[in-house]
N, C-alpha and C positions, 0 to 999 in steps of 0.2 A: 539240340540243334543239329548235330551231325547226323543223327538218325532222321530227322525230316529232311535234310538235304539229300541223303542217299535214296530216300524214298521219293523224291520229287524231282524228275528229270527237267521238268519245267523251271523249277527255281534255278538248277545248275546252268540252263541256257540263258536265262536272264541275268544271272551274275557275270557270265562270260562276257555278256554283250556291254554290260556296265562297265567292266573292267577294261574291255577294250576301248571304250569310249574315253575313259580317264587316260589312258596311254595316248592316244591320238590328241587329246587336249594338251597333255603335257609337252609333247613334241612340238605344238603349234605356239604355246605360250611361253616356253622356256628360252626363246630366242628373240631378241629385238629385231624390228623391221630395219633392213639395212639402209643406211644412209645415202642418198643418190644425189649426184650434183645437180640434177634438174628439178629437185624439190627446192633449191634456193630461188627459182623463179617466183616462189611464193613465200615470203617470210613467215607468215601465218602459218602456212602448210608445214614448214621445217619443225614446228613446236607442236603439231598435233600428236596426240597421245600415242606413244610408242612404248610397249611393256619392256621392262628391262628384267634381267634374269631373277633377281630376288626383289620382290615388292610386296612388303607387308599390307594386308588389307586389299591387295589386288588378287592374292591368292590365299585361300585357307589352308593352312597346314593341317596335316592328318597324322596321326600317330603309326608307326609300323611300316611294313613294306608291301608294296603291291608288285607282284611279279608275273611275267608271261614267259612262254617258252621262247618267243621271238625278240621281245623287248623288255628289260627290267627298269623298274622305275623305283626311284628312292623319294618316298614321301617326306621330304626334309622341311624342318621349319622354315617357312619364306617362300616354298614353292616346291613343285615336283621337279626331280632331276632324272633325266635318262641316263642310264649306264651305257657303256661301250666297251667292246673287247679290244678296241684299237688305242694304243698308247700315243697320243698326240699332245704335244706341249703347245700351248697357244703361242703364237708367234709374238715376238717382242716389238713388232711394227707391222703396219699394213704395207702393201706393195705401193699404193698411192697415198699422198698426204691428204689430209681433210681439205677440201676446197674453201676457198674464201669467197664469201658473199660479197658482191659489190653491184652498185647501180650505175654509177657515174664512171666513164673510163678516164684516162689520165688527161684528156683534154676538156674535161667537163661535160661530155655529151652522155645522154642517157643510152645505156647498151640495149641493143635490140631485144625485144621480148622479156625486158626486166618487168617484174612485178614488185611493185614497192607502195608504201603508204604515201598517199598524196599530201602534200603539203600547200597550204594556201600561200598567196603573194605576201601577205602581211606577216604570216609565220616565217616564210624563207627570208624576207627582208631582216627582220628581227633576229633571225639565226646569224645572217651574214653580219650585221652590224655588231653583234656580241662577240663574233669570232674576231673581228677586226679590233674592236674596244679592248679584248683579252690580250691581243698581240701587242697593240700599242701601249697598254698598261705594263705589261710584262717588260717590254724594252725600256721604258723609262724608270720603272723601279729597280729593274737591274743596273742602270747607269747610276741611279741614286746611291745604291749599295757601293758600286766601285768608288764614288766619291766620298765614301765613309759617312754618309748621311742616316742610313741604317745598317744593322749589323749582319743581316742575312736576307737573302732572298733566293727563291727558285721559279724558274718559268715553264710554261706550258708550251713554248714553242715547237710547231710540229704536231701538237696533239689537240689543237683547238677544236677539230671536229667532233671528238669524243666527248669533250666537255659540254659543247653547246647543244649537239645533237641529241645526246642522252637527256639533258635537262628538258629540252623541248619535247621529248618523248612521253614524259611522266607529268604526274601534277603536283601541285603544292603541298597535298596531303601525303605524298609519299615521303618516306624518311630517307634522307640522304646521309650515308656513312662513307665519308671520304678517306683517301689515304692522305696525300698533300698536294697533288698535282691536278686538283679540280675546283680552282676558284672560279671557272667559267660557269659551273652549275649554281654558284652563290650569286654570281652576277646575273644569270638568268632569272633568277628568284626575285631580283630586286636589291640586292646589297649594293649600295652605292659606291662609286669611286672614292667619296671621301671617307666612307667606312673602312674600305680597304687601306687607304693611306693612314687613317688613325691607328689601325691594328698594326701595321708596319713600323710606325713610329712610336708605338707603346704610349701614347698620350692618354690624358684623362678621359677623352670620349672613346676609348678602345673598349670594346664590349668585353674583352678578355681582361681588362683592367692591368694590362702590361705583364701578365703572368704567362704569357705565350710567346714563343720564338716568332718573329715576323713570318708573315706567309702561311702561319698556322691558325686559320680562321674557324670560326664557329658562330653559329647564330640559332637560337631557340625559336625565334620568329620566323626563321625561314626553313624550319625542319632540318637544319644542317648540323650534325654532329660535330664538335670541335676536334680538329685535326690532333692525332699524336704520331710523333716521329717513330714510335716503335712499329716496326713492319710487320703487316697482317694481324696486328693485335685487334684491329677494328671488326674483322670478319665474324668471329663468333658473337660479337656485340650485335652486328647487323641481323644475325640470324634470330637473336633473342627478341630483338625489337620487331621483327617481322612476325615472330610467333606470337608477340602480343597483340599486334594488329589483327591477326587472325581470331585469337581468342575473343577480342573485343568486337568481332564482327564488323571491322572497318573495311571500306571499300578502298583500300591502299595497300602498298607494299613497301619494302625496304630496298634501297639500291647501294651496293658496297662496290667501292671501287679499290683497286690494288693492282700492282704492277707485276710483271713477269717475276721478279725478284721475290715477291710476296708468296708465289706459288711454292716456293722452296721452304716456306715456314711451316711448322706444325701447325699453327693456327688455321691456314689454308684447309688442310685435310681435315681438321676437327670440324671447321665450320660447314664444308660440303657435306660430311656425313650427318652432322646435326640437323642441317636443313632438310637433307633428303628423308630422314627419319620421321622428322616432325612436320613434313609437309608445309614448311614454312614459306610464305610468299615473299621471296627475296631474289633479287636479281644481282648476280655477281658480274662485275665488268671488270677483265682484266686488260690493262693496257699494256699488252705484250710490245715494248718498243725495242727489243732486242738485246738491251743491256741493263743490268742491275748495277747501277753505278759503273764500275769498271769490269764486272764480270759478264761475258757474253752468254747468250743462252745455250750454246753450244758446251759450255763448262757447268751449266746448272743442271741440265736434265737431258735424258736420251729419248724421251716420249716426243711425239709429234706435237710439240707446243703445249697448250694449256687445255685446249677444248676437249682433247681426247680423254682428258682425266674425268670429265662429268658423268659419262656413262658408268665409269667403275663405281662411282657413288651413288648411282641412280638419278642423275640430273640430265635433262636434255640440254644439249650445248649447240653453239654454233661459232663458226669462225667468220669475222666480218672484217671488211677493210676499213680499219680506223680512220683512214684519211678521206673517207667518202662519207659526207655529212648526211646524204640520203639514205645510204646503207645503214649507217648507225641509227638514224631515227626509225627506219622500218623495223630494224631488228629489236630495238628496245621497246618500241610500240607493241609489237607482237609478244614480246616476253612479258610485258606488263599485263596484258590480257590473260595470259596463261597463268601467270603467279597469282594474280587475283580471282580469277574465275574458278581456277582448278585447285588452288593452295599447292603450287608446286614451285620449287626452286629452279632458276635457269642460270647457265653459265655461258656468257659471252665472252670470246677472246677476240679483242680488237687488235688487228696487227697495225702497227704505226712506228714512229721514229722519232725519238728524242733529239731534235734539231740543236737544242741549246746544252749548256753543260748540265751536270746533274743538279748542283746548286752552285752558288757563288763560291763554294768552298771547293770546287771541283774544276779541273781542267781536262776536258774530254780528249783534247788532242793527244794527250798522253797515251791513250789507249785506243783511240779509233783513228783510222786515215782520215785525213782532212777531205780527201776527195770523196769518201763515202758520205760524210756530212754534207757537203756541198750538193752531191747529187740528190740527196733527199730534200734539201732546202730548195733547189731549183725545179726539180722534176715532179716531187710528190707533196708540193705544199697543199694542205687541205683547204686553206683559205682561198687561195687562187683557183683551185679546182672548182669550188663551190661558186665563186663569183662569175666563173665563165657560164656556169649553168644558169644562174638567176639572170645574167645579161643576155643569154639566148632565149629566155623567156619574156624578154622585154622589161624586167622588173628592176634593172640598174644600168647606170651608165657611167662615164667617167667624170661627170659633173658631180653625181652623187657621192662618188668614191673620194673625190678631192675634199668635199665638204664634210663627209663623215670623219676622214682621218685629221683634218685640220681641227674640227670642234673636239674630238676625243682628246688630242694631243693637249689642247688648252685646258680641258676639264682636269685632265690627269696632273698637269703642272700646278694648276691652282690647288687641288686638293692636297698635293705634297707641300705647298707653301703654307697652307693654312694648318695642316698636321704637325710641321716642324714647329710652328710658333706656338701651339698649344701648350699648356702645363702638363707636367707628368702626374700619373695617378699618385694618391696618397700612399705612404708606406704602410698604411693600415689595412690597405687592401690585400697585403700578403698575408694577412692572418684572418681573413673573413671568407664567407661562402662555403665553409666545410662542415663546421659544427653548428648546430642550433644554439647551444651554450657551451661557450669557449672553454676548454679544459684548463686546469692549473698551470701546465707546462707552457701553453701558449700565452697565458697571462704573464708569466714569469718571462718568457722570451720578449713579449712587448715591452715589459718594464725594462729589461736589459737593452734593447734596441733604442728606446727613447734616452737613455743615460748616455748611450754611445753618440746619439746624434747632438745632445746637448754639450758634450765635451769636445766634440769636433764639428762644429758647424759648418766650417769651411769646406768639408768633405760632403756635406749633404745641403748643397744650397737650395733645392727645391722642397725641402722638408721643413 
């Protein structure tokens, strides 16, 4: 072969031209298209295909080295990498922070030149009604816990837009993998106020059969994974669920929710890498409310929030105003298209603020300034902002508002009264739904429990 090359100047010229083309291609493909603020005018456009540095199946890895006098290129598995004689460390931060996509300004008016996904009057009214319902339900259930009627509760106050807008932007076929502050998604899908009350009071109508903490919902009927308190453990599960949808050829995706604290867990990083490598149709939605219980984001990480981590793992990412229902709806709607049509994971960082305490076991005034909480409650309320917009569209008025809040309050109070009076689940439910055939140790435990109840009937009045 070497002899043939030496004897053929034409072959040499052809090889030089081919190698030169490869070098040019590597320089073009090895850098992502830069993110531009103006791209936010089109939420679908933000998620248009942009190559990342290493993308298997996007670049065909070749063995060996290809070199030129001017530019050396390493044909590394995963994609070609250009060499440089300059020793430059990648900066730990960009000069400017990633911009935040929004549609509605603080007064509820559409920002000029905004490009967003249109919503119909019926959808907008339903979104707002669900946001109010969630807000009223949280307030009453929180008070019920303070009265000692239920053992635990946590609210979504300040984060209603993330719940309802994201739920409205996906379909019932999409699998929801929640953290624990997303009951609004379940509400949107048809979970009734009575079902919420039954779960919180752990009665015999509770679908979890009293085996879950209050506010840790789950519903197979509504494609809503059961909540687990363990932080971020749901994220790898969501990727697995998404991959199964892809393998089955389903026109659906998985939607995983987590907080900024969850991004500090190992499962977060494993899940993003897993999703990118497997091209899983999953949408990660981070509710960055600034606090992981009492730990502020400034003590959690030095990176520019959460969205910037997506590209490092090969995910397209966007930062969204989580208190802007239209922005959240548009971003999730666009992300779902990409996830399903292109089998790509998407990371959405929703900037918001937890106005309420972390749970009923927490007093956030011990670590957050009261003035800060009140500022967000009064100036950045997502429910108020969305109401101003639908009122400006002529779809809502004061009469509608009064009627809705009065009706929801009556329904929630009635649901609590019914749930409180209902019988508790049978103790036998504590031993079922795990094994098809109960093993000997559970049979022995059941016998011991029955004997205990028989000896101390006064301690087990409902058994």
